[in-house]
C-alpha positions in Angstrom: 156.1 105.6 74.2 158.3 107.9 76.3 161.4 105.6 75.5 160.6 105.7 71.8 160.2 109.5 71.8 163.5 109.9 73.6 165.2 107.5 71.1 163.8 109.4 68.1 165.0 112.7 69.5 168.4 111.3 70.4 168.8 109.9 66.8 167.8 113.2 65.2 170.3 115.1 67.3 173.1 112.6 66.7 172.7 112.6 62.9 172.4 116.4 62.8 175.5 116.7 65.0 177.5 114.5 62.7 176.5 116.5 59.7 177.5 119.7 61.5 180.8 118.4 62.6 181.9 116.9 59.2 180.5 119.9 57.3 182.4 122.3 59.5 185.5 120.3 58.9 185.2 120.7 55.1 183.2 117.7 53.9 180.9 119.3 51.2 178.4 116.4 51.2 177.9 116.6 54.9 177.5 120.4 54.6 174.8 119.9 51.9 172.9 117.5 54.2 173.0 119.8 57.2 171.0 122.3 55.1 172.1 125.7 56.3 173.4 126.9 52.9 170.4 129.2 52.4 168.0 128.9 49.4 170.8 128.5 46.8 173.0 125.4 47.0 175.2 126.3 44.0 178.4 126.9 45.9 178.1 123.5 47.7 177.2 121.8 44.4 180.5 123.3 42.9 182.5 122.1 46.0 181.1 118.6 45.6 182.0 118.5 41.9 185.5 119.8 42.7 186.0 117.0 45.2 186.3 114.6 42.3 184.2 112.5 39.9 183.5 109.9 42.6 184.8 110.5 46.2 184.1 109.1 49.6 182.5 111.4 52.1 183.4 111.1 55.8 179.8 110.0 56.3 180.8 106.8 54.5 178.9 107.6 51.3 180.3 107.6 47.8 179.4 110.9 46.2 179.1 111.8 42.5 178.3 115.3 41.5 179.7 115.5 38.0 177.4 114.7 35.1 179.4 111.8 33.5 179.8 109.8 36.7 176.3 110.5 37.8 174.9 109.2 34.5 177.1 106.0 34.8 175.9 105.4 38.4 172.2 105.9 37.5 172.6 103.2 34.9 173.6 100.5 37.5 171.2 97.7 38.3 168.8 98.5 41.1 169.1 96.2 44.2 166.1 93.9 44.7 166.2 94.2 48.5 167.3 91.7 51.1 169.9 92.1 53.9 173.1 94.1 53.2 176.5 92.4 53.5 177.4 92.2 57.1 180.8 93.8 56.6 179.5 97.0 55.2 178.9 99.7 57.7 176.0 102.0 56.7 175.9 105.8 57.3 173.7 107.0 60.0 170.0 107.2 59.0 168.0 110.1 60.3 164.5 108.6 60.0 163.5 105.2 58.6 159.9 105.3 57.3 159.8 102.7 54.5 160.6 99.5 56.4 158.5 96.6 55.4 156.8 98.4 52.5 156.8 96.4 49.3 158.6 97.8 46.2 156.2 99.4 43.7 154.9 97.1 41.0 155.4 98.6 37.5 152.2 97.1 36.5 150.3 99.3 38.9 151.7 102.5 37.4 149.0 104.7 36.0 149.0 105.3 32.2 149.9 108.7 30.8 146.5 109.2 29.2 144.7 108.4 32.4 146.8 110.8 34.4 146.3 113.6 31.8 142.5 113.0 31.7 142.2 113.4 35.5 144.7 116.3 35.8 142.8 118.7 33.6 139.5 118.6 35.6 141.5 118.7 38.9 143.2 121.9 37.8 139.9 123.5 36.7 138.3 122.8 40.1 141.2 124.1 42.1 142.0 127.2 40.0 138.4 128.4 39.7 138.2 130.0 43.2 141.6 131.6 43.4 141.8 135.3 43.6 144.2 138.0 44.8 147.4 137.0 46.5 147.9 133.3 46.4 150.5 130.9 47.6 151.2 128.7 44.6 152.6 125.9 46.7 149.8 125.6 49.2 146.9 126.3 46.8 148.2 124.6 43.6 151.4 122.6 43.8 150.4 120.7 47.0 146.7 120.2 46.1 146.6 119.2 42.4 148.7 116.0 42.7 146.6 114.8 45.7 143.4 115.5 43.8 144.6 113.4 40.9 145.8 110.6 43.2 142.4 110.6 44.9 140.7 110.2 41.5 143.1 107.5 40.4 142.3 105.5 43.5 138.5 106.2 43.4 138.4 108.0 46.8 135.4 110.0 47.7 134.0 112.1 50.6 136.0 112.0 53.8 138.6 109.6 52.3 139.8 112.4 50.0 140.4 114.6 53.0 142.2 111.8 54.8 144.5 111.3 51.8 145.3 115.0 51.7 146.2 115.0 55.4 148.3 111.8 55.1 150.2 113.1 52.0 150.9 116.4 53.8 152.2 114.5 56.9 154.3 112.2 54.7 155.8 115.1 52.7 159.1 115.2 54.6 159.7 111.5 54.0 162.1 111.9 51.0 164.4 114.3 52.9 164.0 112.7 56.3 166.1 109.7 55.6 169.1 111.8 54.9 168.6 115.1 56.8 167.0 115.1 60.2 163.6 116.9 60.1 162.0 118.6 63.0 160.9 116.3 65.8 157.3 116.9 65.0 157.7 116.0 61.3 159.6 112.9 62.2 157.0 111.8 64.8 154.1 112.2 62.3 155.6 110.1 59.6 154.7 106.6 61.0 151.0 107.7 61.4 151.0 109.1 57.8 152.3 105.8 56.4 149.7 103.9 58.4 146.9 106.1 57.2 148.0 105.6 53.6 148.1 101.8 54.1 144.5 101.9 55.4 143.3 104.1 52.5 145.2 102.6 49.5 146.6 99.3 50.6 150.2 98.5 51.5 151.4 98.1 47.9 150.6 101.7 46.9 152.2 103.5 49.8 155.7 104.0 48.5 154.5 105.1 45.1 152.0 107.6 46.5 154.4 109.1 49.0 157.0 109.7 46.2 154.5 110.8 43.5 152.7 113.3 45.7 155.9 115.0 46.9 157.8 114.9 43.6 154.9 116.3 41.7 154.4 119.0 44.3 158.1 120.1 44.0 158.1 119.9 40.2 155.0 122.0 39.9 156.3 124.5 42.5 159.7 124.7 40.8 158.1 125.3 37.4 155.8 128.0 38.7 158.5 129.7 40.7 160.6 130.0 37.5 157.7 131.3 35.5 156.6 134.0 38.0 160.1 135.2 38.7 161.7 135.0 35.3 161.4 138.0 33.0 159.4 137.1 29.8 158.8 133.5 30.8 155.0 133.6 30.4 155.4 135.3 27.0 157.9 132.7 25.9 155.5 130.0 27.1 152.7 131.5 24.9 155.0 131.8 21.9 156.0 128.1 22.1 152.4 126.9 21.8 151.5 123.3 22.8 155.2 122.4 23.3 155.8 125.3 25.7 154.6 123.5 28.9 156.7 120.4 28.2 159.8 122.6 27.6 159.2 124.4 30.9 158.8 121.2 32.9 161.9 119.6 31.2 164.0 122.7 32.0 162.7 122.6 35.6 163.9 119.0 35.9 167.3 120.2 35.0 167.5 123.6 36.7 165.5 122.8 39.9 164.9 119.1 40.0 162.3 117.7 42.5 164.9 115.0 43.5 168.3 116.7 43.9 170.0 113.9 45.8 169.4 110.3 44.8 170.8 107.7 47.3 171.0 104.0 46.7 172.8 100.9 47.9 175.2 99.2 45.5 173.7 95.8 44.5 177.1 94.3 43.7 180.8 95.2 43.6 181.3 97.7 40.8 183.7 100.3 39.5 183.0 103.8 38.5 185.4 106.7 37.7 188.3 104.6 38.7 186.9 103.8 42.2 185.7 100.4 43.5 182.3 100.4 45.2 181.6 97.4 47.3 178.2 95.7 47.4 176.1 97.2 50.1 177.9 100.6 50.2 175.8 103.7 49.9 176.1 106.0 46.9 174.7 109.5 46.5 174.2 110.9 43.1 173.8 114.7 43.3 171.3 115.3 40.6 171.1 119.0 41.3 174.8 119.4 40.8 175.2 117.0 37.8 172.3 118.7 35.9 174.1 122.0 36.3 177.6 120.7 35.5 179.3 123.6 33.6 181.4 121.0 31.7 178.2 119.8 30.1 175.6 122.6 30.1 176.0 126.1 28.8 174.9 128.8 31.3 173.9 126.0 33.7 172.4 128.3 36.3 170.1 130.1 33.9 166.5 128.8 33.5 165.9 128.6 29.7 163.1 126.4 28.3 164.6 127.0 24.8 167.7 125.1 25.8 166.9 122.0 23.8 166.2 124.0 20.7 169.5 126.1 20.9 171.7 123.1 21.9 170.2 120.5 19.6 169.7 117.1 21.1 172.1 118.0 23.9 172.9 115.8 26.9 170.0 113.8 28.4 168.6 115.0 31.7 169.4 112.9 34.7 166.1 111.9 36.3 166.3 109.2 39.0 163.6 106.9 40.4 163.5 107.4 44.2 162.4 104.2 46.0 161.9 102.7 42.5 159.2 105.2 41.6 159.9 106.9 38.2 159.0 110.6 37.8 157.0 109.8 34.7 154.2 109.7 33.8 152.6 111.1 36.9 154.7 114.1 38.0 155.7 115.3 34.6 152.2 115.1 33.2 150.5 116.7 36.2 153.1 119.5 36.1 152.6 120.1 32.4 148.8 120.2 32.9 149.1 122.8 35.7 151.4 125.0 33.5 148.9 124.9 30.6 146.0 125.6 32.9 147.6 128.6 34.6 148.9 130.0 31.3 145.3 129.9 30.0 143.6 131.2 33.2 146.2 133.8 34.4 148.6 134.7 31.6 151.3 137.0 33.0 151.0 135.8 36.6 153.7 137.5 38.6 155.4 137.0 42.0 154.0 138.8 45.0 157.0 138.4 47.2 160.1 136.1 47.5 159.8 132.4 47.6 160.8 130.5 50.7 162.4 127.1 51.0 162.5 124.8 54.0 165.8 124.2 55.7 167.3 120.7 55.7 165.6 119.5 52.5 168.7 118.5 50.4 166.6 116.0 48.4 163.6 118.0 47.3 164.8 121.6 47.8 161.6 122.1 49.8 159.8 125.1 48.2 157.6 126.2 51.1 155.8 129.3 49.6 155.7 130.9 46.2 153.5 134.0 46.6 151.8 135.3 43.4 149.1 137.8 42.4 146.3 135.8 40.9 
């Protein structure tokens, strides 16, 4: 056990040190991963776009931050697993937590109507007791998805609490493979995965880890935009039934819950004039591509009316981390939360600045969004 702990600590320090070194030497992707750019990564997104449509980071990863190349890469076939070509050296991995877990089966994906039917009552239960100053992440964004997942899997009693604890401990997983988390977060991940195996069965683990965290970040991002943006609640009310869907869609563009999507090339391919060999790692910077000023007008402005004013416009880039699509679960749960809060607390306002976790390049890690409830 002591040897394993030392090895984990050594690996975390090594990867973090590599990110610091290359980032300090001007590699904008390494700088993004080291996670000390503050709460706003716009400058680093711009530097990654300026580096070229597809460029090779010193970390060994191909990086795409412009919209056109990102869309092209997301359309590539997804590798089906198996060993990587022996000749391809892989970038350092901070934490490996998904080894041996089977890929999600599309047939096990919950239907949209089922998710919507469970999300409404879950919101009612959790919002009923909220009063005064409330952290919208801890009390809403982190809890509603887990309540819905518990209902989807038929969990009752103490098992529901175990699911909540396991999802909380597994929350750093999406960021941890790229950016070293704290030692404590890294050490808790294996036990969280084991707990989810015991509660839900091995086949459900990847899907639940991704759905719980992505839904949390999507809800938190939408609520953060609503409570801090002047006139956003009024605009939501004016839009009627379509308002919540527009808020969630704009959140997927402006503050996506998956900002960096990394995958391994399944076969030799070409993109943006570059050859990517099978087995090489590719990072699509969703957060940068969905704010590409060559494609989106006023890209840094949160505007749920964007689709109306721009017509059909470019499609949003929405990846499927670990093969888990963001729809229907995350999108529908987020829409349901927005509708419920708009009805229960119209005009909800921020009660202080939001805080994001450091070293969360994938999710953005909204830690707290205080509001007066």
